[in-house]
Every structure is written in structure tokens, then in C-alpha cells.
C-alpha beads as a LAMMPS data file, in Angstrom:
LAMMPS data file: protein, C-alpha beads

123 atoms
122 bonds

1 atom types
1 bond types

-500.0 500.0 xlo xhi
-500.0 500.0 ylo yhi
-500.0 500.0 zlo zhi

Masses

1 110.0

Atoms # bond

1 1 1 -307.233 343.113 328.394
2 1 1 -310.189 345.299 329.303
3 1 1 -311.806 344.602 332.662
4 1 1 -315.527 344.418 333.273
5 1 1 -316.041 346.285 336.540
6 1 1 -318.922 346.420 339.008
7 1 1 -319.258 349.659 341.000
8 1 1 -321.506 349.378 344.058
9 1 1 -322.442 352.671 345.748
10 1 1 -325.743 354.220 346.765
11 1 1 -324.620 357.540 345.242
12 1 1 -325.002 357.737 341.448
13 1 1 -322.598 360.719 341.476
14 1 1 -319.867 358.665 343.179
15 1 1 -320.390 355.834 340.670
16 1 1 -319.847 358.285 337.786
17 1 1 -316.801 359.852 339.491
18 1 1 -315.293 356.388 339.995
19 1 1 -315.747 355.597 336.298
20 1 1 -313.865 358.789 335.354
21 1 1 -311.142 358.109 337.920
22 1 1 -310.621 354.569 336.590
23 1 1 -309.991 355.989 333.107
24 1 1 -307.654 358.679 334.533
25 1 1 -305.792 355.927 336.426
26 1 1 -305.179 354.080 333.133
27 1 1 -307.236 351.081 334.233
28 1 1 -308.195 349.034 331.141
29 1 1 -311.959 349.500 331.519
30 1 1 -314.344 347.302 329.559
31 1 1 -317.977 347.350 330.629
32 1 1 -318.942 349.150 333.822
33 1 1 -321.918 347.773 335.713
34 1 1 -323.528 349.808 338.495
35 1 1 -325.529 348.882 341.571
36 1 1 -326.988 351.070 344.311
37 1 1 -326.628 348.516 347.105
38 1 1 -325.457 344.974 347.854
39 1 1 -328.769 343.386 346.844
40 1 1 -328.665 344.975 343.376
41 1 1 -325.010 343.999 343.038
42 1 1 -325.718 340.345 343.860
43 1 1 -328.515 340.302 341.266
44 1 1 -326.099 341.675 338.644
45 1 1 -323.419 339.130 339.567
46 1 1 -325.928 336.305 338.986
47 1 1 -326.156 337.411 335.320
48 1 1 -322.834 339.095 334.560
49 1 1 -319.177 338.167 334.999
50 1 1 -316.810 340.890 336.234
51 1 1 -313.082 341.005 336.911
52 1 1 -313.170 343.729 339.581
53 1 1 -315.641 345.041 342.162
54 1 1 -315.438 348.479 343.786
55 1 1 -317.866 348.760 346.686
56 1 1 -318.919 351.358 349.219
57 1 1 -319.427 350.136 352.807
58 1 1 -322.302 352.350 354.006
59 1 1 -325.365 351.615 351.849
60 1 1 -329.045 350.911 352.517
61 1 1 -330.645 347.429 352.282
62 1 1 -327.368 345.475 352.207
63 1 1 -324.170 347.264 353.159
64 1 1 -320.760 346.653 351.622
65 1 1 -319.537 344.348 354.377
66 1 1 -322.583 342.083 354.073
67 1 1 -322.151 342.167 350.289
68 1 1 -318.442 341.300 350.582
69 1 1 -319.290 338.345 352.834
70 1 1 -321.797 337.033 350.268
71 1 1 -319.304 337.470 347.404
72 1 1 -316.571 335.597 349.254
73 1 1 -319.001 332.796 350.200
74 1 1 -319.889 332.143 346.532
75 1 1 -317.464 329.858 344.688
76 1 1 -318.097 331.644 341.370
77 1 1 -317.049 335.051 342.752
78 1 1 -314.666 334.283 345.616
79 1 1 -311.550 335.155 343.595
80 1 1 -312.824 338.451 342.140
81 1 1 -310.863 341.355 343.680
82 1 1 -313.120 343.560 345.822
83 1 1 -311.825 347.010 346.782
84 1 1 -313.812 348.867 349.422
85 1 1 -314.185 352.606 348.737
86 1 1 -315.762 354.477 351.611
87 1 1 -315.964 357.439 353.943
88 1 1 -315.872 354.958 356.807
89 1 1 -312.813 355.888 358.850
90 1 1 -313.156 353.477 361.755
91 1 1 -310.308 351.011 362.100
92 1 1 -312.835 348.344 363.131
93 1 1 -314.597 348.582 359.764
94 1 1 -311.256 348.416 357.933
95 1 1 -310.269 345.306 359.897
96 1 1 -313.688 343.721 359.331
97 1 1 -313.414 344.331 355.576
98 1 1 -309.930 342.777 355.503
99 1 1 -311.074 339.779 357.552
100 1 1 -314.003 339.264 355.169
101 1 1 -311.574 339.165 352.246
102 1 1 -311.411 342.694 350.862
103 1 1 -308.566 343.030 348.368
104 1 1 -307.963 346.659 349.329
105 1 1 -309.418 349.777 350.861
106 1 1 -309.581 353.398 349.686
107 1 1 -311.049 356.290 351.670
108 1 1 -313.223 358.983 350.097
109 1 1 -312.354 361.513 348.888
110 1 1 -309.904 359.670 346.647
111 1 1 -307.589 360.610 343.796
112 1 1 -306.848 358.784 340.539
113 1 1 -303.352 358.064 341.901
114 1 1 -304.764 356.406 345.031
115 1 1 -307.050 354.213 342.925
116 1 1 -304.225 353.358 340.524
117 1 1 -301.900 352.454 343.415
118 1 1 -304.545 350.273 345.099
119 1 1 -305.393 348.423 341.882
120 1 1 -301.786 348.017 340.688
121 1 1 -301.262 344.634 342.332
122 1 1 -304.765 343.359 341.597
123 1 1 -305.199 343.772 337.850

Bonds

1 1 1 2
2 1 2 3
3 1 3 4
4 1 4 5
5 1 5 6
6 1 6 7
7 1 7 8
8 1 8 9
9 1 9 10
10 1 10 11
11 1 11 12
12 1 12 13
13 1 13 14
14 1 14 15
15 1 15 16
16 1 16 17
17 1 17 18
18 1 18 19
19 1 19 20
20 1 20 21
21 1 21 22
22 1 22 23
23 1 23 24
24 1 24 25
25 1 25 26
26 1 26 27
27 1 27 28
28 1 28 29
29 1 29 30
30 1 30 31
31 1 31 32
32 1 32 33
33 1 33 34
34 1 34 35
35 1 35 36
36 1 36 37
37 1 37 38
38 1 38 39
39 1 39 40
40 1 40 41
41 1 41 42
42 1 42 43
43 1 43 44
44 1 44 45
45 1 45 46
46 1 46 47
47 1 47 48
48 1 48 49
49 1 49 50
50 1 50 51
51 1 51 52
52 1 52 53
53 1 53 54
54 1 54 55
55 1 55 56
56 1 56 57
57 1 57 58
58 1 58 59
59 1 59 60
60 1 60 61
61 1 61 62
62 1 62 63
63 1 63 64
64 1 64 65
65 1 65 66
66 1 66 67
67 1 67 68
68 1 68 69
69 1 69 70
70 1 70 71
71 1 71 72
72 1 72 73
73 1 73 74
74 1 74 75
75 1 75 76
76 1 76 77
77 1 77 78
78 1 78 79
79 1 79 80
80 1 80 81
81 1 81 82
82 1 82 83
83 1 83 84
84 1 84 85
85 1 85 86
86 1 86 87
87 1 87 88
88 1 88 89
89 1 89 90
90 1 90 91
91 1 91 92
92 1 92 93
93 1 93 94
94 1 94 95
95 1 95 96
96 1 96 97
97 1 97 98
98 1 98 99
99 1 99 100
100 1 100 101
101 1 101 102
102 1 102 103
103 1 103 104
104 1 104 105
105 1 105 106
106 1 106 107
107 1 107 108
108 1 108 109
109 1 109 110
110 1 110 111
111 1 111 112
112 1 112 113
113 1 113 114
114 1 114 115
115 1 115 116
116 1 116 117
117 1 117 118
118 1 118 119
119 1 119 120
120 1 120 121
121 1 121 122
122 1 122 123
């Protein structure tokens, strides 16, 4: 079954790279929705249903941790896997993401194998 996926990152280049990596990782990709920050992502989620969210942490307006908190607080989205993909190396941010309900965590730069491994148990 193809998955509709939401990619949330303030870099359009990273969003495109992630789309290519998902295909390389043999993820059954359906539609790919894109948002440049947490606010845009929440607006998309109001209208569209997705089976997976990949989100950066460091973004303007609403960062990935705030976005994750809002996703987990909404009954309609609380069970959607959210994988954080970020340059953020601080252990505190990793722990905060996990406590907020992140399904996984991948550091940039990433490989198709890392993405595939992280998503293996989620999809």
C-alpha cells in the first residue's frame, strides 16, 4: 500500500532530497505533501490525511518540536508516525523529541539506508 507522506522542512532542497531518498529506500510512496514549517504542516493536516510525517526540528515560525507536540495533542493525528530529521545534534533535543512522541530520529546528512532502517518498523 502506498503511503501519503508529509515532509516538513524549511529547505526546499532537503524536501526534494528526502523524496528521492524515500524512493531509493523502497518506501511505498503515494502522494508527497510539503510544508516549510510547522504552521504550514498543520494547515495541510487539517485538509489531508497522511500515513507518515518526516519533520525537521529547526524551522522558522513553528519548529519541529512545537509541531510534534501539536500533532500528538490532536486525536486525529496522534497515531501517525513522526520521524524527526535534523542537523540538531544535542542529546537534549533528541530526548525532548522522544518525550513528545517522536517515532524516530535521523541526523542530517542521511543515507537511504538510514531512512530505510528507521522506517522499517513504522510502515
